Backbone as a ProteinNet text record, in pm:
[ID]
protein_1_A
[PRIMARY]
XXXXXXXXXXXXXXXXXXXXXXXXXXXXXXXXXXXXXXXXXXXXXXXXXXXXXXXXXXXXXXXXXXXXXXXXXXXXXXXXXXXXXXXXXXXXXXXXXXXXXXXXXXXXXXXXXXXXXXXXXX
[TERTIARY]
-1815.8	-1729.6	-1684.2	-1564.6	-1511	-1441.5	-1456.4	-1387.6	-1281	-1165.1	-1049.3	-996.5	-960.8	-906	-785	-669.2	-546	-528.2	-454.9	-417.5	-290.1	-229.1	-112.2	20.6	20.5	144.9	196.8	320	377.9	527.1	590.4	735.8	800.2	902.2	970.9	1120.5	1200.2	1345.5	1391.3	1508.6	1567.6	1571.7	1530.9	1527.8	1398.3	1311.8	1185.4	1081.1	960.2	851.3	723.4	639	506	412.4	285	183.2	76.7	63.8	-39.5	-164.6	-278.6	-406.1	-479.5	-559.7	-643.3	-783.5	-874.8	-1012.3	-1097.3	-1172.3	-1255.5	-1403.2	-1478.6	-1622.8	-1689.1	-1811.6	-1884.6	-1860.7	-1937.7	-1931.7	-1854.4	-1783.9	-1715.7	-1565.7	-1515.8	-1370.8	-1303	-1361.6	-1298	-1291.3	-1360.8	-1357.8	-1245	-1170.5	-1063.9	-925.7	-837	-694.9	-656.4	-572.1	-534.8	-384.6	-348.5	-207.2	-171.2	-43.9	14	111.5	103.9	195.1	247.8	352.3	403.5	457.8	457.1	510.9	608.1	736.5	835.5	824.5	866.8	857	931.4	864.8	926.2	940.5	884.3	897.5	759.9	761.5	637.8	591.1	462.8	407.7	467.4	504.7	569.8	505.6	516.5	460.7	537	463.4	524.8	491.8	361.4	321.8	179.8	149.1	15.6	-25	-155.7	-208.2	-334.1	-348.9	-465.1	-590.7	-703.1	-832	-841.2	-784.2	-793.9	-680.1	-580.3	-467.5	-359.3	-365.1	-270.4	-150.2	-158.3	-47.5	-9.6	118.9	168.7	290.7	318.7	436.9	485.1	616.4	675.4	774.1	790.2	900.2	1030.9	1134.3	1263.8	1313.1	1280.2	1331.3	1273.8	1161.1	1098.7	1092.5	1132.7	1123.9	1205.1	1143.9	1210	1190.9	1141	1117.7	969.8	894.5	751.8	668.5	551	457.3	317.8	258	121	27.8	-88.1	-186.8	-325.2	-427.2	-564.2	-652.9	-758.9	-861.5	-994.5	-1043.2	-1166	-1287.9	-1285	-1396.8	-1405.9	-1291.9	-1288	-1275.9	-1278.4	-1264.7	-1140.6	-1031	-910.5	-786.4	-696.4	-566.4	-459	-344.6	-238.3	-104.8	-14.5	124.1	211.7	274.2	367.9	504.9	562	689.1	792.5	897.3	1005.9	1138.3	1235.8	1370	1360.8	1285	1259.3	1386.3	1394.1	1508.4	1461.7	1552.5	1512.7	1448.4	1492.4	1435.4	1293.8	1242.8	1103.5	1009.8	1065	984.5	901.7	769.4	678.8	535.9	447.1	304	264.6	201.7	162.5	12.9	-18.1	-155.7	-196.5	-319.3	-373.2	-464.6	-478.2	-554.1	-616.3	-724.4	-796.7	-798.3	-784.9	-780	-859.6	-893.9	-964.6	-868.3	-739.6	-643.7	-510.1	-425.6	-298.1	-199.4	-149.7	-64.4	22.1	136.1	224.7	218.7	124.3	114.5	7.2	44.5	-47	-177.6	-166	-283.1	-383.6	-344.5	-435	-524.8	-505.3	-583.8	-691.1	-814.7	-928.2	-964.8	-934.6	-977	-856.2	-851.6	-736.6	-782.7	-703	-722.8	-656.9	-667.6	-613.9	-466.9	-415.4	-274.1	-247.9	-141	-94.4	56.7	105.3	247.1	332.4	443.2	543.4	675.1	734.2	863.5	960.6	1075.6	1177.9	1296.9	1328.8	1437.4	1565.9	1675.9	1807.1	1878
23	-88.8	-71.8	-120.8	-108.7	-239.2	-281.2	-398.9	-354.7	-417	-373.2	-486.4	-453.9	-553	-493.9	-557.5	-512.1	-578.1	-510.7	-566.5	-498.2	-555.8	-493.4	-556.8	-655.5	-721.1	-805.7	-853.8	-937.4	-951.2	-1003.9	-1023.9	-913.2	-851.2	-742	-752.1	-702	-705.6	-589.2	-604.9	-498.1	-367.8	-260	-130.2	-100.6	-199.5	-181.4	-111.8	-103.6	-33	-116.1	-91.9	-150.4	-48.5	-59.2	24	-66	-58	-133.6	-47.7	-113.1	-46.5	-114	-36.2	-87.6	-31.1	-115.6	-74.1	-98.9	1.9	-7.4	-8.9	-88.1	-90.9	5.3	41	128.8	275.8	359.8	503.5	576.8	499	561.1	567.9	536.5	531.8	661.1	773.9	901.9	933.9	858.7	882.9	807.8	725.8	646	697.7	693.4	701.8	566.3	570.8	446.9	424.1	297.4	263.9	144	135.4	16.7	-47.7	-178.1	-256.7	-369.9	-434.6	-550.4	-653.6	-777.5	-885.8	-967.3	-945.2	-1029.4	-1172.8	-1267.6	-1407.2	-1432.2	-1493	-1526.6	-1411.6	-1295.9	-1178.9	-1125	-1030.4	-967	-865	-834	-729.6	-595	-513.1	-385.8	-271.8	-155.9	-34	6.5	52.7	104.2	252.9	286.2	424.5	446.8	573.2	610.1	741.1	758.7	880.8	922.1	1052.7	1099.2	1097.2	1137	1123.8	1203.3	1320	1404.8	1383.8	1305.7	1280.2	1385.8	1475.7	1586.5	1561.1	1459.6	1429.1	1282.6	1259.7	1123.4	1102.5	977.2	942.1	806.2	785	664	602.1	472.2	405.7	453.1	460.5	507.1	420.9	293.3	200.3	224.6	297	320	468.1	553.3	697.7	736.1	814.7	856.8	761.7	641.2	542.5	510.6	513.2	479.2	606.4	607.8	718.4	664.6	707.6	669.9	781.7	744	842.9	780.6	862.4	812.4	898.3	835.2	903.9	871.8	963	935.6	922.9	987.1	974.5	834	765	628	523.6	568.3	474.9	386.9	446.8	370.5	439.3	358.1	405.3	337.4	403.8	351.6	352.1	267.3	271.7	256.3	365.2	364.5	326.9	219.2	169.1	175.1	250.3	265.3	218.6	196.7	154.7	36.9	-62.6	-175.3	-255	-305.1	-382.4	-521.2	-617.1	-751.8	-750	-660.5	-653.4	-596.3	-550.8	-508.2	-626.1	-743.3	-862.7	-893.5	-902.9	-922.8	-934.6	-971.6	-956.5	-818.2	-740.9	-604.2	-599	-530.1	-518.7	-372.1	-342.6	-211.8	-226.2	-118.1	-121.5	13.9	11.9	133.7	153.7	279.7	314.1	441.7	460.4	582.2	699	668.9	777.2	738.5	840.2	818.1	748.7	633.6	552.7	463	423.1	326.9	191.1	177.2	57	-37	-161.5	-260.1	-269.1	-270.9	-290.6	-176.3	-63.6	52	46.4	-51.9	-64	-171	-134	-222.1	-310.9	-263.4	-335.1	-359	-480.4	-523.2	-591.4	-574.9	-651.9	-787.6	-866.9	-1003.4	-1007.8	-899.7	-891.6	-921.7	-863.4	-891.6	-909.2	-1010.9	-1047.5	-970.8	-918.8	-850.6	-925.2	-961.1	-1030	-953.3	-920	-845.7	-937.6	-965.2	-1058	-982.1	-1038.1	-974.9	-1036.3
728.6	692.3	547.7	517.9	382.7	347.1	222.3	172	72.7	80.5	3.4	-83	-206.2	-298.4	-368.8	-349.2	-413.4	-550	-636.5	-765.9	-812.9	-917.1	-976.9	-942.9	-855.6	-821.6	-937.5	-922.4	-1026.2	-1009.8	-1112.9	-1114.2	-1196.8	-1141.2	-1209.1	-1181.6	-1272.9	-1254	-1166.5	-1110.9	-1029.9	-1110	-1044.8	-1111.2	-1182.9	-1189.8	-1260	-1174.9	-1230	-1164.8	-1167.3	-1067.9	-1062.1	-999.6	-1035.4	-973.2	-914	-782.2	-712.6	-697.6	-702.4	-679.2	-565	-496.6	-388.9	-411.2	-452.5	-478.1	-354.9	-315.5	-196.3	-234	-161.8	-181.5	-84.7	-113.8	-24	-52.9	13.9	-9.9	98.7	183.8	296.5	279.4	160.2	137.9	181.7	149.1	177.7	326.8	408	552.4	621.9	547.8	605.9	567.4	664.1	633.5	573.7	471.7	402	410.2	420.6	428.9	343.4	311.4	247.8	345.4	354.4	435.2	347.4	394.2	320.6	418.1	372.9	454.6	371.7	392.9	326.7	378.1	299.1	338.4	469.4	565.3	691.9	790	755.2	842.3	880.6	974.3	1017.6	913.5	918.6	833.5	874.5	776	805.1	728.9	788.6	730.4	605.3	503.5	381.5	363.4	363.3	339.1	390.1	416	462.5	397.1	376.7	316.9	391.6	412.9	488.6	401.1	459.7	393.3	263.4	261.9	142.6	44.4	85.5	-2.6	0.6	98	102.5	191.9	276.2	367.1	350.7	329.6	313.5	402.6	429.5	506.1	458	465.9	411.9	509	496.5	564.7	501.9	581.3	530.6	414.9	419	318.4	178.9	170	39.3	3.2	93.5	70.2	-52.1	-138.6	-261	-377.9	-351.6	-457.9	-476.3	-367.7	-372.6	-354.3	-418.2	-403.1	-379.6	-269.6	-237.6	-282	-334.7	-375.8	-366.2	-378.6	-373.8	-461.7	-510	-588.4	-522.4	-440.7	-365.5	-457	-570.6	-664.2	-722.2	-726.8	-780.4	-670.5	-544.8	-431.9	-446.8	-485.5	-514.1	-458.9	-407.5	-362.1	-446.6	-459.5	-544.6	-469.3	-516.3	-471.5	-594.6	-632.9	-745.4	-691.1	-742.3	-691.4	-802.8	-781.2	-878.7	-819.2	-906.8	-863.4	-766.6	-804.5	-715.7	-688.9	-565.5	-519	-476.5	-471.2	-426	-287.3	-201.3	-66.5	-63.1	-176.1	-184.1	-208.3	-232.4	-253.8	-129.7	-147.9	-34.8	-86.8	4.2	-22	28.3	-57.7	-24.4	7.4	116.9	163.6	172.8	137.3	169.2	290.4	363.4	487.3	514.8	592.9	627	777.2	817.1	958.7	984.4	1112.2	1151.6	1169.3	1181.2	1200.7	1140	1119.2	1050.7	1143.5	1098.3	1182.9	1096.4	1153.8	1088.6	1159.6	1249.3	1331.2	1275	1255.1	1197.4	1277.3	1408.1	1494.5	1487.6	1433	1424.5	1301.5	1216.6	1094.3	1111.7	1080.1	1106.5	987.6	867.1	747.9	657.2	602.8	522.8	394.6	290.3	169.5	182.2	77.1	79.9	41.5	-14.9	-50.4	-196.1	-247	-382.2	-377.2	-446.3	-433.6	-532.4	-482.1	-565.1	-549.2	-660.8	-659.2	-748.1	-692.6	-766	-785.6	-910.3	-940.7	-970.5	-925.3	-946	-1065
[MASK]
++++++++++++++++++++++++++++++++++++++++++++++++++++++++++++++++++++++++++++++++++++++++++++++++++++++++++++++++++++++++++

């Protein structure tokens, strides 16, 4: 089992940058595939990015490709999401999640953080 806590959200202007962190408890962090999801207000939770256990394979939603970078540091039990060139449509609550396998599907993730809010003002 793993517990996840996100941080780093906030208010930023269009074109700005933010770095989200996801801190995991326990010694099993490196055994999980990790993902970032987001839920815009009034919408369903959607896939943002995923990273494999060793951090060597990543995948992104088309809407963030080229602007966001997912990474992880297994020695620090932490995952990151570097967000650049932010747009108003990136406004959402961002969640990190852990899964047994690489997936973009919400239902495939067993463990979730509480979320951190990102707001991009125009």
